[in-house]
C-alpha positions in Angstrom: -28.6 185.3 155.4 -30.8 183.4 153.0 -34.2 182.5 154.4 -35.0 179.1 152.8 -32.5 177.2 150.6 -33.4 174.1 148.4 -30.5 172.2 146.8 -31.5 170.3 143.8 -34.1 171.2 141.2 -35.7 167.9 140.4 -39.4 167.0 141.3 -38.6 166.7 145.1 -36.7 170.0 145.2 -39.2 172.0 143.2 -42.1 170.6 145.3 -40.3 171.5 148.5 -39.6 175.0 147.1 -43.3 175.5 146.2 -44.5 174.5 149.7 -41.9 176.9 151.3 -43.0 179.7 149.1 -46.7 179.0 149.7 -46.0 179.4 153.4 -44.5 182.8 152.8 -40.8 181.9 153.0 -38.3 183.5 150.6 -36.9 180.6 148.6 -33.7 180.1 146.7 -33.2 176.9 144.7 -29.6 175.9 143.8 -29.1 173.5 140.9 -25.7 172.2 139.8 -26.7 171.7 136.1 -27.4 174.4 133.5 -31.1 173.7 133.6 -33.6 172.1 136.0 -35.5 168.8 136.0 -33.1 167.0 133.7 -33.9 163.5 134.9 -37.6 164.4 135.0 -37.4 165.5 131.3 -35.5 162.3 130.4 -38.2 160.2 132.0 -40.8 162.1 130.0 -39.2 161.3 126.6 -41.0 157.9 126.5 -44.2 159.3 128.0 -44.0 160.7 131.5 -45.6 158.1 133.9 -46.6 160.4 136.8 -48.3 157.9 139.1 -50.4 154.7 139.3 -54.1 155.1 139.6 -54.9 152.6 142.4 -56.1 152.6 146.0 -53.6 153.8 148.7 -53.0 150.3 150.0 -51.9 149.1 146.6 -49.9 152.2 145.9 -47.9 152.1 149.2 -47.3 148.3 148.9 -45.1 149.0 145.8 -42.6 150.7 148.1 -41.8 147.4 149.9 -39.7 147.6 153.0 -40.0 151.4 153.0 -43.8 151.4 153.0 -44.2 152.2 156.6 -41.7 155.1 156.5 -43.3 156.6 153.4 -46.9 156.1 154.4 -47.5 159.5 155.9 -46.1 161.3 152.9 -48.0 159.1 150.4 -51.2 159.4 152.4 -50.8 163.2 152.1 -50.1 163.1 148.4 -51.5 160.0 146.8 -52.2 159.1 143.2 -55.3 161.3 143.1 -53.4 164.2 144.5 -50.7 163.8 141.8 -53.3 163.9 139.1 -55.0 167.0 140.6 -51.5 168.7 140.8 -50.8 168.1 137.1 -54.3 169.3 136.1 -53.9 172.4 138.3 -50.8 173.2 136.2 -53.0 173.1 133.0 -51.8 169.6 132.0 -54.7 167.1 131.7 -53.9 163.5 132.4 -55.2 160.1 131.3 -55.1 156.6 132.8 -53.9 153.8 130.6 -55.3 150.3 130.7 -52.6 149.2 133.2 -53.6 152.0 135.6 -50.5 154.1 134.8 -51.2 157.9 134.6 -49.7 160.1 131.9 -50.0 163.7 130.9 -52.1 164.0 127.8 -49.1 165.7 126.1 -47.2 162.4 126.8 -44.0 164.3 127.7 -42.6 166.2 130.7 -41.6 169.6 129.1 -45.0 171.3 129.1 -45.7 170.3 132.7 -42.2 171.5 133.8 -42.6 174.8 132.0 -46.0 175.4 133.6 -44.6 174.5 137.0 -41.6 176.8 136.6 -43.9 179.7 135.7 -45.9 179.1 138.8 -42.8 179.0 141.0 -41.5 182.2 139.4 -44.9 183.9 140.1 -44.5 182.7 143.8 -41.2 184.4 144.0 -39.0 181.3 143.9 -35.5 182.2 142.7 -33.7 179.4 140.8 -29.9 179.6 140.4 -28.5 177.2 137.9 -24.8 176.1 137.7 -24.7 176.4 141.4 -22.9 173.2 142.5 -22.9 172.4 146.2 -19.4 171.5 147.4 -20.1 170.7 151.0 -20.0 172.5 154.3 -17.6 175.2 155.5 -18.1 175.6 159.2 -21.7 176.8 159.6 -22.2 177.6 155.9 -23.0 175.7 152.7 -20.4 176.2 150.0 -21.1 176.5 146.3 -19.1 176.7 143.1 -21.0 179.2 140.9 -20.4 181.1 137.6 -19.4 184.0 139.8 -16.9 181.9 141.9 -16.9 180.5 145.4 -20.0 181.4 147.4 -21.2 180.6 150.9 -24.8 180.6 152.1 -26.1 180.4 155.7 -29.8 179.7 155.3 -32.3 179.7 158.1 -33.7 176.4 156.8 -32.5 174.0 154.1 -34.1 171.2 152.0 -31.7 168.8 150.4 -33.1 167.1 147.3 -29.9 165.9 145.6 -31.1 162.6 144.1 -29.5 159.2 144.4 -26.4 157.9 142.6 -27.6 157.0 139.1 -27.5 158.9 135.8 -24.5 161.0 136.8 -24.7 163.0 133.6 -28.2 164.2 134.6 -27.0 165.3 138.1 -27.6 162.4 140.4 -24.1 161.4 141.3 -24.2 160.8 145.1 -21.2 163.1 145.7 -23.0 164.6 148.7 -22.8 161.4 150.7 -19.4 161.9 152.4 -20.3 165.4 153.4 -23.3 164.3 155.3 -21.5 161.3 156.8 -18.8 163.7 158.1 -21.6 165.6 159.9 -22.9 162.5 161.6 -25.7 161.6 159.2 -26.2 157.8 159.0 -26.1 156.6 155.4 -26.9 153.3 153.7 -24.6 152.3 150.8 -26.0 153.0 147.4 -27.1 150.1 145.1 -28.7 150.0 141.7 -32.4 149.7 141.4 -34.6 149.5 138.3 -31.7 148.3 136.2 -31.0 145.6 133.6 -29.3 142.3 134.1 -25.9 141.5 132.6 -25.8 138.4 130.5 -22.7 136.9 128.8 -24.5 135.8 125.6 -23.3 133.2 123.2 -22.5 134.5 119.7 -25.7 133.0 118.4 -27.8 135.6 120.3 -26.3 138.6 118.5 -29.0 138.6 115.8 -31.7 138.9 118.5 -30.3 142.1 120.1 -32.9 144.8 120.3 -35.8 142.3 120.2 -38.6 142.6 122.7 -39.8 139.6 124.8 -43.5 139.9 125.2 -46.0 137.8 127.1 -43.5 136.3 129.6 -43.2 136.2 133.4 -40.3 136.2 135.7 -40.3 134.1 138.9 -38.2 135.1 141.9 -39.1 132.2 144.2 -41.4 134.4 146.3 -43.4 136.3 143.6 -44.1 136.4 139.9 -43.9 139.6 137.7 -45.1 140.0 134.2 -43.8 142.7 131.9 -42.0 143.3 128.6 -38.2 143.3 128.4 -35.6 143.6 125.7 -32.6 141.4 124.7 -29.7 143.8 124.4 -26.0 143.3 123.7 -25.3 143.7 127.4 -28.1 141.5 128.7 -31.8 142.1 129.5 -33.4 145.5 129.9 -36.9 146.8 130.5 -39.7 147.1 132.9 -40.2 143.3 133.3 -36.7 142.9 134.5 -36.5 146.1 136.5 -39.3 144.8 138.8 -37.1 142.0 140.1 -34.0 144.1 140.7 -34.2 143.6 144.6 -34.2 139.8 144.2 -31.4 139.9 141.6 -29.4 142.2 143.7 -29.7 139.8 146.6 -28.6 136.8 144.5 -32.0 135.1 144.5 -32.4 132.7 141.5 -34.6 133.9 138.7 -36.5 131.9 136.1 -38.6 132.7 133.1 -42.0 131.4 132.2 -42.3 131.9 128.5 -45.9 130.7 128.3 -47.5 132.1 131.5 -51.0 131.8 130.1 -50.7 128.1 129.5 -50.6 125.4 132.1 -47.6 123.1 132.1 -50.0 120.2 131.4 -51.3 122.0 128.3 -47.8 122.8 127.0 -46.7 119.2 127.7 -49.7 117.9 125.7 -48.8 120.2 122.8 -45.2 119.0 122.9 -46.1 115.3 123.2 -46.9 114.8 119.6 -44.4 113.6 117.0 -41.9 116.2 115.8 -41.3 114.4 112.5 -38.9 116.2 110.2 -39.5 119.6 111.6 -36.6 121.5 113.0 -36.6 122.3 116.7 -37.2 126.0 115.9 -40.3 125.2 113.7 -41.5 122.6 116.2 -41.4 125.1 119.1 -43.0 127.8 117.0 -45.9 125.6 115.9 -46.5 123.4 118.9 -45.6 125.7 121.7 -46.5 129.1 120.1 -43.0 130.5 120.8 -41.7 133.3 118.7 -38.1 133.5 117.4 -36.6 135.4 120.4 -38.3 133.2 122.9 -36.9 130.1 121.1 -33.5 131.7 121.2 -33.8 132.2 125.0 -34.8 128.5 125.4 -31.7 127.4 123.6 -29.5 129.9 125.4 -30.6 129.2 129.0 -32.1 125.7 128.7 -29.7 123.5 126.7 -29.2 120.7 126.3 -33.0 120.6 125.7 -35.0 117.6 126.8 -38.2 116.5 125.0 -41.9 116.2 125.8 -43.0 116.9 129.4 -39.5 117.8 130.5 -39.2 120.4 127.7 -42.6 121.9 128.8 -41.3 122.1 132.4 -38.2 123.9 131.2 -40.1 126.5 129.1 -42.3 127.2 132.2 -39.3 127.6 134.5 -36.3 128.5 132.3 -33.3 129.4 134.5 -32.4 133.0 133.9 -28.6 132.9 134.1 -27.0 136.3 134.5 -23.8 137.8 135.9 -25.4 140.4 138.1 -26.9 143.9 137.7 -25.7 146.4 135.2 -23.6 149.3 136.6 -25.3 151.7 138.9 -24.8 154.6 136.5 -27.1 152.8 134.0 -29.8 152.4 136.6 -33.0 154.4 136.5 -32.8 154.8 140.3 -30.9 153.7 143.3 -31.6 152.4 146.8 -29.5 153.5 149.7 -28.7 157.1 150.8 -29.9 158.8 153.9 -31.1 156.1 156.4 -34.6 156.5 157.8 -33.1 156.4 161.3 -31.2 159.6 160.5 -34.4 161.5 160.0 -37.2 162.5 162.3 -40.9 162.3 161.4 -40.6 165.6 159.6 -37.7 164.4 157.3 -35.3 166.7 159.2 -31.8 165.3 159.7 -31.3 164.6 163.4 -27.7 165.5 163.2 -28.3 168.8 161.4 -31.3 170.7 162.8 -32.9 172.9 160.2 -31.8 170.6 157.3 -34.4 168.4 155.7 -34.0 165.8 153.0 -36.4 164.5 150.3 -36.6 162.5 147.1 -34.3 159.8 145.9 -31.5 160.7 148.3 -33.5 158.9 151.0 -33.1 155.1 151.4 -36.2 153.8 149.5 -36.9 152.2 146.2 -39.9 151.4 144.1 -40.5 149.9 140.6 -41.1 152.0 137.6 -44.7 152.7 136.7 -45.2 156.1 138.3 -44.1 155.2 141.8 -40.7 156.9 141.6 -42.2 160.3 140.6 -45.0 160.0 143.1 -42.5 159.2 145.9 -40.3 162.2 145.0 -43.3 164.6 144.9 -44.7 163.3 148.1 -41.5 163.5 150.1 -40.6 166.9 148.6 -44.0 168.2 149.6 -43.7 166.8 153.1 -40.2 168.1 153.7 -41.1 171.5 152.3 -44.2 171.8 154.5 -42.3 171.0 157.7 -39.3 173.1 156.7 -41.6 176.0 156.2 -42.5 176.0 159.9 -38.9 175.8 161.1 -37.7 177.5 163.3 -40.4 178.3 165.8 -42.5 175.1 165.2 
């Protein structure tokens, strides 16, 4: 019989494994892919954003409706703890002007290598190409390079990810197996994903162009952030932040001059246009660049003049045809419902089986919150799993 089994070798799973080993448990980590931390490494290609350096109240607020459920985990492993964890692995960090925290190396691979060395020194055994295929009576079944294999662990931590980025291992195939065992699940939905837009042919020359210095209104809040015009629609952090509202069908609008009042913009547009083309007029009078002017034409036509045009630029309807497919999403919401878990993150229907990371029903924007949430829940599940049974 295996003592402690962790299924999934992303940040949540590795953190759970480390806590189990620290408590003296003999730990096996089963990972379906040929190597570990694939999504973690992919996130690090553009500069691994580990956390957001901000007070706990602000940090936890980013988790929205899941804030209360995650509060104990995030209190135990907040932004400062994430930074200390990275530095203890020999990876110094720095905080950018926006408060986002990155490894000085600006990539995930050195951090992951150092972490794996520490896990190996702690006796953690990682078995790659071990794909979990569900339950067989009281055992967990795996397809392995050596064939079909059954494990009956004393304690298990599931850290299988959500249902995005299938090629990196998060495919959600585990959901029906847990449902069949009486675990309450919430349907998966895309989070931190782009918007689909059916562009007119005139927009093709703007594909790949960034939109900077804009804001998106949801009706209840305003978010600022850069995004990109792509052939499929709009992509990037500025759009990802409003995924929950877009998913719920809430109307969105763009403010292409958020640092100007509507009155100032109206005053600038009140003068005579003369022989200037509309593009040159908007560039000179309103200070709009080419891609913003294209968006005004795309979403705002037919265009009015004067004060009415100023109002449209400040509240340009963002017409879209829904979210991009879930497999293009950075993360997902849905998964194991909070009501299916006790305060230790143990599944009520499966004593001795804990869950952590993105397979739980929570979501957060990009900006370090996703990694922090995975590390914090993995640590929490690992600590409580370490004391089971006999707690």
